[in-house]
N, C-alpha and C positions, 0 to 999 in steps of 0.2 A: 277037705277041699274048700277053697274060698268061695263065697257067693258070687253070683253072676256079675254084680256091680262092683266087686272089690277092686278091679283094675282101675276103673275111673275114680273110685274113692281114693286109691293109692296115689294117683296122679294129683288129685286135688290136695292131698296132704303134702306133696313134695314142694322143698324150699320154694269177532272182534278182531279186528285186524290191528291197527295201530291205536294211537291215542284216539283217533276219530271213532273207532269202534266203541271205546269206553264212553265217549260223549253221546253216541247214539243210544247206547244202553241206558244212560241216564235219562235221555229224552223219552224212552219207552217205559220208565219206571211205573207210571200210572197204570200200565196194563199188565203188570207182572205179579199180581197177587197181593195187593194191599190188604191189610187186616180189616179196615173199616168198610171198604167198598168192594162189593163182589166177593164176599167170603161167606162161609157157612159156619155155624156153630157146631162143634163136634165135641163129644165127651167120650173119648175112648177109655178103655180100661186103664187104670193108673199104672204107670211104670213102677218098677221096684224102687223102694225108698233108698236114699243114699245111706251108705254104711260107713262106719269108721274105718280108718286105715288098717289094712291087714298085714302089711309088711314094711320093711325098712325103706327109707328114702334112698335114692341113688347116691353113690359115693361122690366125693368132691371131684370136680373136673381137674384134669391135668393141665399143666401150662400150655401144651399144644392146643387143647380144646379151648382154653381161655383166649389164646391168641387168635384162633380161627373165628370165634364169635366176635372178638373185638374188631378184626379186619372186616367182617361183614357189616357190622354197625358203622364203622368209619367210612367204608366205601359207598354204602347205599344211603347213609343218613337216616336209616330206619331206626327208630328208638323203641317202638312197641312191637314185640314179637315173642313167640315161644319156640323152643327147639326141643324136640323129643327124639331120643335114640334108644332102641331096645334090641335085645337079643332074646328070642323066645318071649317069655312073659316077664323077663327081668328088665327093669328100667335102668339103663346105663347113664343117661343124661336127661334131665328135665330142667330147663332153664326158662324163666319168665323174665322178660326185660320191659322196662318202662311201665306203662299202664296195664299191660297184659298180666293176668293171673289165671289160676286154674278155672275160674268161672267165666272167663271171657268167651262170649259166643259171637262168631262172626259169619258172614256170608262167605262160602268157600268156592263159589262159582263152579268151574269145571271139575274141581275135586269131587263134586257131587256124583259125577258119572260113574266112578268106580263102585260106589254104593248102589247105584241103580243096577249095574251089572250083577252084583252079588244077589240083590233081591230077586231079579229075574231068574238067576240060577237056582235059587231056593225053590222057586215054583217049578223049574225043570226037574229038580230032585223029587218033588212031590208028584210028578207026572201030570201037572196041570198045563204046562207049556212045553212045546217042542221047538228047539232052535232052528230046526230044518223045515218047519212048517211055514206056510204062508200066513202073513199077518191077517189076511181076510178070514181065516178060520176063527179068529177071536174078535175082530173088530168089523162090525157090519157096515154096509153102505159105502165102501171105498171104491174109487174108480178101479177098473180091472188091472191097470198097470201097477197100481199101489197094492191092491189085494194080493197080488202074486208074490210080493217081496218076502223073502225068508227073514225070520226074526234075527238070525245071526248077521245078516247083512245090515239090518237096521242098527244092531248093537255096535257094529264096527264102522259105521259111516261109509259103507261101500254099496249102498242100495240105490244110489243115483239121485238122492234128494238134494235140493238146493242147500248150500252150506250156511254157516253162521252169517255170512255176508248179507243174507236176505232177512235175518232176524224174524223169521216167520212167526214162531210162537210168542216172541217178545211183544208182538203187537196185539195179541189176543186178550180178551177180557178174562179176569180171574173167576167169573161167575159160571162159565160153561164147564161141563164135565170133560174129563180127559178124552172120552170117545169123540165128543164134538170137536175138541182141539185137534185130534188126529184127522177128522174129516175135513176141517177147514184147511189144515196143512196140506192135505192131499189135493187141494185145488191148484197148488203150484205144480207146473209141469216138471217131470224128472229131467235132470240136466245131463245125465249120462246113462249108458246101458248098465243095468244093475250087475254088480260084480266085476266091473272093469276099472273103476276110478274111486279114489278116496277123497271125500270132501267133508271136512270136519265141521261139526257144530250145527247141523241142521236140526229140524224138529223131530228127528228119528225117535228119540226116547219117549215122546208123547204117545206114540203108537204102542210102545212096549208097556207104558203105564196103563193105557186103556185096556190092553189085553190082560194085564194083571188084575185090574179091577173087575173085568168081566168074569174071569175064571174063579175068582175068590168071593165076589159079592161084597168086597170091602173097599174102602177108600185107599188111595196110595199110601197115606200115612199109616193106616192100620196094617196094610200088607207089610210095610217096612218094619213097623213096631213089632209085629208078631214073629217075624222070621229073622230079623237082624238086630234091631235095637234092644228089645227086651232080653234076648239071650245073652247079649254082650254088655248089658248094663248101661246102654247109651241113653241116659236120661235127658240129655240136652240137645238132641238132634231133631229138628223139625224141617218140613218141606214147605216152601212158600215161593217167593219171587226173589230175584237177584238183589233188589234193593230194599224191599219192604219186609221188615222182620216179622216172621209169623209168631203166633202164640198158640198154645195147645187148645185154647177154647175157640179161637177163630182161625181156621185153616182154609186156604183157597180151594175151591173145587178143581182148579186148573193149575196145580203147582208146576213150576218150570223145572222139569226133571234133569235137564242137562246142566243146570247151574243154580238151582234154587234151594239147596240145603244150607241150613245154618247149624253150626255145631261148635264144640269145644275141642281143645287139643286132647283132652282125656278120652272123649268119645271117639275121635278119629283114631287115636292110638289103639283103642280096643279093637276097632274094625281091622286095622292093619295087622294086629297080632293074630287075629283069626285067619286072615289071608296068608300070612307068612307061615302059619302052622297047617297049611293045606286044609283049612276048613274047621279046625277044632279050636276050642277056647275053654280053659280050665277043665280039660278032659271031656268036654261035651262037644258032640258033633253038630256044627251049625250048617255047613255045606259039605257035601261029599267031596272027597279028594278028586274024583273025576270032574266035578263041577268046577273046582278051582283050576284044574289043569286045562279044562276047556276054555275058561276065561283067559288063560295065558296064551292060548293059541293065536298066533299072529295071522291077521287076515289081509294084510296089505302088501305083502312081498310080491313084487312084479307088477303091481297095479300102477296106473298113472296116479300121480299125486296132484290133486287140484288145490282146493283151499286147505291150508294147514292152520296152525294155531299160533297166537302170540307166544314167543319164547321158544318155538320149535322150528321156525324158519331157518333153512340152511343147515340143519342138523340131520344126520342119518338115523332117523328113528322110524319105527313102524307102529302100527296100531293093532291091538288085540280086541277083546270084547270090552268095550266101554272104558278102556284105559290104554296108556302108551307102553310100548316096549322100547326101552332105551338101549338094550344090549341083547342081540340075538346071536346065539352060538349054536351052530349045527341044528338049526331049526327050533331051538328051545329058547324061550325068553328068560334071561337070567337077571334082568333088571327092569322092574315095573314101576310106573309112576302115573300120577294124574294131577298135574299142576293146574291151578285155576288162574284166571285172568287177574284176580286181585292179589295173587302172590302165594297163597297157600300151596305147599309143595310136598305131598306125601310120596313115599317111595318104599319099595321092598327090594333088597339086594339078595338074591338067592345064593350068590357065590360066597359072600361073607357071613350069611346068616343074620344080617342086621336089617332092621327096618325103622322108619321114623317119619317125622313130618316137621317141616318148617312152617309155622303157623303165623301168618302175617296178613295185614290188610294194606296193600300198596298197589303197584302195577307190575304185573309179571314181566312184561317186555322190558321194563327198566331194570329189574333186579334179578332176572332169571340166571344170568351167568354167575353173579355173586352168590346166589343161593346154591347153585351146583358146586361152586368152589367150596362153600362152607360144608355142604353135604359130603363131598368127596374127602375133605380133610377129616371130618368126623369118622367116616368109614375107615380111612387109613389108620387113624389113631386107635379105634376100638378093635379093629381086626388085628392090628399088630399087638395090642395088649392081650388079646385072647391067645395069640400064638406064644407070647412070652410066658403066659400062665399054663401052657401045656395043652391048649385046645379046648374044645367044648367040655363042659362038666357033665 
């Protein structure tokens, strides 16, 4: 059996509402976790060393795949990006365009949320957190209306907190601990009755991060490393701010959990592979199947939709735990995703058995439709090629 980091090694070896929201994000850059100001030195246990490639590179792309990539490049004008498509642990397509290569590490904005959800579910598996418990059980000194909020509502943006439009934690200093970040966020009045309305992108995940740090006695980065990154060989994923690139020796006390992860296409691919396999990776159980199923549980059906996200307006999508459900069939989510405002677009298609990510640094609202067109073309191509080959091996 290959080592934990063989997947990312294999990939390395292979050939906010509108624009105004992005501008406001830029203005808040100084308060989102810079490495030099308001950070702490941290020396966690080293992650596994990079290993040599353990399997063959993906096969050459078909003309249909080449055409789909060319159309995306021509329609968007994006020159620098990576595209990954997988079935199980098999890499079907890995393409790096322009200046992007296997080592490119970028801020993935809201694509971070899915990884937060998985980290919280790992603590649920350990019995350290309970999704149905009130956050006040884990985070002290919250106002009563906040203290009563269930963890599941916080993870699904249905707890009544102000949305991304308020940029609550974006304005906080990186020096404070996550528990203080949560307490400061709780000064904002709730804007709806908990459990009745979906408002995307509030400071919800800061509360979950504070709870994780409380029950483990670790920093958020250490919690993530021990339960997700290290088992998956994700050696290049760090938590910081949306604009300030973190380093392993200087990490902020107050990482922005809803949008502060920096990663590589290989690392995110390993994460998606685990999610698509219902919590297993290289034969090792990372999350229980029950935890992955609970993450897929859609939380917003029948609720009022308040603030949604760039790239999602006008689309019939729902929200699960810390990620989107793009296709809901008879109560089950068959297509999951977690696009970020800078354009990175990870997805898992349960119907076809495929998963992948479009890894890019641009503006989601500008390119989202073209990304989905590329993604859908790739799914059609690789699903049909599987059928022509006689189904799954």
